C-alpha positions in Angstrom: 62.2 211.7 120.2 64.8 212.3 117.6 68.2 213.7 118.5 70.0 216.2 116.3 73.6 216.5 117.4 75.4 219.6 116.1 78.9 220.9 116.1 80.7 223.7 114.1 83.4 221.1 113.3 81.1 218.7 111.5 77.7 218.2 109.8 74.7 217.4 111.9 74.1 213.9 113.2 70.6 212.6 113.6 69.8 209.6 115.9 66.5 208.0 116.7 65.3 208.2 120.3 66.3 204.7 121.5 69.8 204.9 120.1 70.3 208.5 121.3 69.1 207.5 124.8 71.6 204.6 124.8 74.4 206.9 123.7 73.6 209.4 126.5 73.4 206.7 129.1 76.8 205.4 128.0 78.2 208.9 128.5 76.7 208.9 132.1 73.9 211.3 131.3 70.2 211.0 131.6 68.4 211.3 128.2 67.3 214.9 127.7 65.9 217.0 125.0 68.9 219.4 125.3 72.5 219.1 126.2 76.1 219.7 125.5 79.4 217.8 125.5 82.2 220.4 126.2 85.5 220.0 124.4 87.2 219.3 127.7 84.9 216.3 128.3 85.5 214.7 124.9 88.6 212.6 125.7 86.6 210.8 128.5 83.5 210.5 126.3 85.6 208.9 123.5 87.2 206.5 125.9 83.8 205.4 127.3 82.3 204.9 123.8 85.3 202.9 122.6 85.2 200.7 125.7 81.4 200.1 125.2 82.1 199.1 121.6 84.9 196.7 122.7 82.7 195.2 125.4 79.9 194.7 122.9 82.2 192.9 120.4 83.9 190.7 123.0 82.9 187.1 122.7 80.5 186.1 125.4 81.3 183.0 127.5 77.9 181.6 126.9 77.4 182.7 123.3 76.1 180.1 120.9 75.5 180.1 117.2 71.8 180.0 117.9 72.1 183.6 119.2 73.3 185.6 116.2 74.7 189.1 116.5 72.3 192.0 115.8 72.3 193.2 112.2 73.5 196.6 113.2 76.0 196.5 116.1 77.0 199.1 118.6 80.1 200.0 116.6 78.0 201.0 113.6 75.5 202.9 115.7 78.2 204.8 117.7 80.8 205.4 115.0 79.3 208.6 113.6 79.3 210.1 117.1 82.8 208.9 117.8 83.9 210.7 114.6 81.9 213.8 115.5 83.5 213.9 119.0 87.0 213.5 117.5 86.6 216.3 115.0 85.0 218.6 117.6 87.8 217.8 120.0 90.4 218.6 117.3 88.7 221.9 116.6 88.2 222.6 120.4 84.4 223.1 120.0 81.4 221.6 121.8 78.8 219.1 120.6 75.2 220.2 121.4 71.7 218.8 120.8 68.2 220.2 121.1 69.3 223.9 120.7 
């Protein structure tokens, strides 16, 4: 599945299925073909995404140089959504997908 997130405050954001599923799970939602993030829910959503990014970038206690970081980290994957949520929150509009 491909996710197409939309908001009147921004351009559309397209995510491939696995990354969109991961995003929705981070937000505490089950992956679904349709959904909405209301403006009132955006502060909590932004906090969750930023905490996930920080946790992914924290050095692991058992990390070694033999286990390199992925080429595209969670910050790069989530940053477009973080920006979309910030702009939508500032404009007091929702972010939807699948509609």
